[in-house]
SESE-713758 format. One line per 2 residues: number of its first residue (from 1); for each residue y, x, z of C-alpha. Coordinates in steps of 0.2 Angstrom, whole numbers. Layout:
<atoms>
NUM	Y/X/Z | ...
</atoms>
This chain:
<atoms>
1	54/84/192 | 59/66/190
3	77/63/184 | 91/57/196
5	88/38/190 | 70/39/195
7	73/48/211 | 86/35/216
9	73/21/215 | 77/15/197
11	60/14/188 | 62/20/170
13	50/19/154 | 50/26/137
15	42/19/121 | 39/31/107
17	42/22/91 | 52/7/86
19	38/-2/77 | 33/-20/80
21	20/-14/93 | 34/-3/101
23	47/-16/102 | 35/-29/109
25	29/-17/122 | 47/-13/126
27	50/-32/129 | 36/-32/142
29	42/-16/151 | 60/-23/152
31	53/-36/165 | 46/-22/176
33	57/-7/174 | 76/-5/176
35	78/5/160 | 68/6/144
37	72/18/131 | 65/16/113
39	64/33/104 | 62/31/85
41	61/44/72 | 69/33/59
43	87/26/58 | 83/8/61
45	93/-4/50 | 104/-18/57
47	96/-32/47 | 81/-36/36
49	81/-20/26 | 67/-7/22
51	66/9/31 | 57/26/26
53	45/27/40 | 37/10/36
55	30/12/18 | 17/-2/21
57	32/-15/23 | 33/-16/5
59	16/-24/4 | 10/-41/9
61	8/-45/28 | 1/-60/37
63	3/-64/56 | -13/-74/60
65	-13/-88/73 | -19/-76/87
67	-4/-65/84 | 8/-80/82
69	3/-86/99 | 5/-69/107
71	22/-66/98 | 28/-83/104
73	22/-80/122 | 31/-63/122
75	47/-69/114 | 49/-88/117
77	57/-96/102 | 55/-82/90
79	44/-93/78 | 58/-105/76
81	70/-91/73 | 59/-84/60
83	57/-101/51 | 76/-103/52
85	79/-87/43 | 67/-92/29
87	49/-88/35 | 36/-101/34
89	23/-107/47 | 9/-112/36
91	-7/-121/40 | -24/-113/37
93	-32/-119/26 | -21/-132/20
95	-8/-120/14 | -20/-106/9
97	-30/-105/-7 | -43/-91/-4
99	-58/-84/-13 | -71/-76/-1
101	-78/-59/-4 | -95/-67/-7
103	-87/-77/-21 | -84/-95/-14
105	-68/-104/-15 | -63/-111/2
107	-59/-129/2 | -42/-134/9
109	-47/-143/24 | -32/-151/33
111	-38/-149/51 | -41/-130/53
113	-31/-129/69 | -24/-112/64
115	-7/-106/57 | 1/-91/50
117	18/-84/49 | 22/-78/31
119	38/-69/27 | 43/-51/22
121	39/-38/34 | 58/-33/34
123	63/-50/40 | 49/-50/54
125	55/-33/60 | 73/-37/60
127	71/-53/70 | 60/-45/83
129	71/-30/84 | 87/-40/87
131	78/-50/100 | 71/-35/110
133	86/-23/108 | 97/-37/114
135	88/-38/131 | 96/-31/146
137	90/-13/150 | 83/-9/133
139	91/5/124 | 87/12/107
141	89/31/102 | 84/32/84
143	84/46/72 | 75/57/85
145	57/63/83 | 49/66/99
147	43/85/101 | 30/82/114
149	25/76/132 | 31/83/148
151	19/84/163 | 1/90/165
153	-17/84/163 | -14/73/179
155	2/65/175 | 15/63/161
157	33/63/167 | 43/61/151
159	45/68/134 | 52/83/125
161	66/80/113 | 70/92/98
163	85/104/98 | 101/95/95
165	96/78/102 | 104/79/119
167	95/85/135 | 79/94/131
169	69/83/142 | 69/64/145
171	60/59/161 | 52/42/164
173	39/34/176 | 29/27/161
175	28/34/143 | 20/23/130
177	16/30/112 | 18/17/99
179	22/29/85 | 9/22/73
181	-3/30/61 | 6/47/62
183	5/48/81 | 3/65/88
185	-5/60/104 | -21/69/101
187	-12/86/99 | -1/82/114
189	-15/78/126 | -24/94/120
191	-8/104/124 | -9/96/142
193	-26/103/144 | -36/87/141
195	-52/87/130 | -51/80/112
197	-52/61/111 | -67/54/100
199	-60/47/84 | -69/37/70
201	-63/35/52 | -69/22/39
203	-60/25/23 | -64/13/9
205	-52/22/-2 | -41/7/-5
207	-24/9/-14 | -11/-5/-14
209	2/-10/-27 | 15/-23/-24
211	29/-31/-33 | 41/-45/-30
213	44/-59/-42 | 56/-73/-43
215	46/-89/-39 | 46/-102/-53
217	60/-114/-49 | 48/-129/-49
219	37/-121/-35 | 52/-120/-23
221	55/-138/-25 | 38/-142/-18
223	36/-144/1 | 27/-128/2
225	18/-117/-11 | 2/-110/-5
227	-3/-92/-2 | -16/-87/-15
229	-29/-74/-10 | -43/-67/-20
231	-53/-56/-8 | -63/-40/-14
233	-82/-39/-12 | -86/-23/-2
235	-104/-24/-9 | -98/-23/-27
237	-88/-7/-29 | -75/-5/-34
239	-68/-18/-23 | -53/-26/-30
241	-42/-40/-22 | -25/-48/-23
243	-14/-59/-13 | 2/-69/-18
245	13/-74/-4 | 29/-85/-6
247	42/-77/5 | 60/-80/10
249	73/-81/-4 | 63/-90/-17
251	52/-75/-20 | 34/-71/-22
253	27/-55/-15 | 11/-50/-24
255	0/-36/-18 | -16/-31/-28
257	-28/-18/-21 | -43/-8/-27
259	-55/5/-20 | -60/22/-28
261	-63/20/-47 | -53/4/-48
263	-36/7/-40 | -20/-1/-46
265	-5/10/-51 | 14/9/-50
267	15/7/-69 | 25/-10/-72
269	16/-13/-88 | -1/-12/-79
271	2/-23/-64 | 0/-40/-72
273	-15/-34/-82 | -23/-28/-66
275	-20/-45/-58 | -26/-55/-73
277	-42/-45/-78 | -46/-34/-63
279	-50/-47/-49 | -64/-58/-47
281	-53/-73/-53 | -38/-72/-64
283	-28/-85/-54 | -15/-73/-47
285	-13/-65/-65 | -10/-82/-72
287	3/-87/-59 | 14/-71/-62
289	11/-70/-81 | 28/-79/-85
291	37/-75/-68 | 52/-64/-68
293	49/-47/-59 | 62/-42/-47
295	56/-25/-42 | 45/-12/-50
297	28/-10/-41 | 26/1/-26
299	10/9/-21 | 2/17/-5
301	-15/24/-1 | -13/25/18
303	-26/12/21 | -40/20/31
305	-47/12/46 | -44/25/60
307	-48/22/78 | -45/34/93
309	-56/29/108 | -44/33/122
311	-51/21/133 | -67/31/134
313	-58/48/138 | -66/57/152
315	-49/60/160 | -33/52/158
317	-15/56/164 | -5/44/175
319	11/38/167 | 5/37/149
321	-3/25/137 | -5/22/119
323	-3/6/109 | -3/-1/91
325	-8/9/76 | -7/24/87
327	-23/18/94 | -31/10/78
329	-25/7/61 | -34/-5/49
331	-36/-8/31 | -21/-19/29
333	-31/-31/18 | -37/-40/34
335	-19/-44/40 | -23/-40/58
337	-12/-25/63 | 3/-36/68
339	-8/-48/78 | -16/-34/87
341	1/-26/91 | 7/-43/99
343	-10/-45/109 | -9/-27/115
345	8/-30/122 | 1/-45/131
347	-13/-34/138 | 1/-22/145
349	9/-36/153 | -7/-42/161
351	-10/-25/168 | 7/-23/175
353	7/-40/182 | -10/-38/191
355	-8/-20/197 | 10/-15/197
357	18/-1/187 | 16/11/201
359	-2/9/206 | -14/23/203
361	-24/21/188 | -12/9/180
363	-11/19/164 | -29/20/162
365	-31/1/165 | -18/-2/151
367	-28/9/139 | -44/-1/143
369	-35/-18/141 | -28/-13/125
371	-45/-8/118 | -51/-27/119
373	-39/-34/105 | -41/-17/96
375	-60/-18/96 | -60/-36/90
377	-50/-32/74 | -59/-15/72
379	-76/-23/71 | -70/-36/58
381	-63/-22/47 | -76/-9/48
383	-90/-22/46 | -84/-24/28
385	-76/-8/23 | -91/3/29
387	-100/-4/13 | -89/5/1
389	-96/21/-6 | -89/36/3
391	-81/26/17 | -90/34/31
393	-102/49/34 | -116/37/38
395	-121/21/28 | -121/5/38
397	-136/4/50 | -149/-9/49
399	-141/-19/63 | -124/-18/54
401	-132/-24/38 | -140/-39/47
403	-123/-44/55 | -114/-43/39
405	-128/-54/31 | -125/-67/45
407	-106/-66/43 | -109/-70/24
409	-118/-85/29 | -104/-90/41
411	-92/-88/26 | -102/-98/14
413	-104/-112/27 | -85/-112/31
415	-81/-114/13 | -89/-131/12
417	-90/-137/30 | -74/-139/41
419	-83/-137/57 | -90/-121/52
421	-73/-116/46 | -66/-119/63
423	-77/-106/71 | -75/-94/57
425	-56/-95/58 | -56/-94/77
427	-63/-76/75 | -53/-71/59
429	-37/-77/67 | -41/-66/82
431	-40/-81/93 | -57/-78/100
433	-69/-63/100 | -82/-61/87
435	-96/-68/98 | -89/-85/94
437	-99/-84/78 | -115/-85/88
439	-110/-100/98 | -123/-115/97
441	-111/-126/87 | -109/-112/74
443	-127/-108/73 | -130/-127/69
445	-116/-128/56 | -121/-112/48
447	-140/-117/46 | -140/-136/46
449	-123/-143/44 | -118/-153/29
451	-110/-145/14 | -97/-153/2
453	-103/-141/-12 | -95/-126/-20
455	-79/-127/-29 | -78/-121/-47
457	-60/-115/-48 | -45/-111/-36
459	-41/-127/-27 | -23/-129/-32
461	-17/-147/-34 | -11/-154/-50
463	7/-153/-44 | 5/-135/-39
465	-2/-130/-56 | 11/-139/-65
467	25/-131/-55 | 18/-114/-59
469	16/-118/-77 | -3/-117/-77
471	-5/-134/-85 | -8/-133/-104
</atoms>
């Protein structure tokens, strides 16, 4: 039975998980429900500090322009607040030095029309958390691991709490699971009598190692030091890549990665050697060769692409939906998880605005709406990772190989042609669906557009090289 608040006409919602996806979704629900309770297994810190349940926070994160726009739409002014606390809003490609998986260095065109937020994950989470939890009607209950759902196969009416966490049941009109990769929704739905949901896993076997360095003082004196990214080639295993991101506090966050047979370790003595000799270009290793390390390397192997096709379930209960990494988690190398989280919260808002929170079928509409941004990021990630040996039970199909070959052509064109780069970044930034790559202007620029010629080395300016001590 509903609790007294619900019976008295006060609509309540519960969000399982205080992740970015969960908090952004809570911000949306706060405009439609009288009370929104965020239930989080971790004890959340008050400021930009690490927490146990978010091990990937130690590694590099990027918020692409599609995610930046969604985040600003959800939390107006948040970008300026992040920048004020040390984050950077960088221009892509002017502030990004990037080597494509197929080997080309992208030229640093200055009119790419896209941006990224770069900072530590701890800072991003802290600013979002403070904004959302400061909103009227939003309550946090942390340190509580949800034990299960309440209801039946037709409707979810709340959650079960573990012993010692207050009342055994917390009722709500809508429950949303945003508990991340460790989500127990598949088991919970089975307990309610619903059939198993189709799941797909593409695991490239990627391991990450990250270390924080003190940025060379001369680099912090520049207006902005670029992000430096050397991407792995999925058709040349083991795939090794790396990225250097200037973050707040005059630091460089460096993440290197490798697939089966070429993974980095947590050994401090090996980190720089891996960056210098293991990647397709030694530029990151050269940049950190004389930089002062501030931390030891940290590693993770929780990087598989995993998608649960809840939107296709033959039956779905009212009053329940799933968002964020609980629906799909991606290889972090593509930097799309945070953007999908923000876009999914917008999808929830659109459904609630168009149909209301009480309409029959609202939960299913939310699940199908969330599947759109999830699908866009999934196709981009899996289209690359499926090529690694052992990543999936079946090798890429002929159609998938054809599409990958076409994307390689788009990348090659984008590295030398700013118009082709526009379309490529429209897709990579999650600003438009992948069909953008097949628009007439893209077809023209890929096959007939002018090229400026390939670059022979990383396009760092003379001032950037000198500031980092690369000039001999």
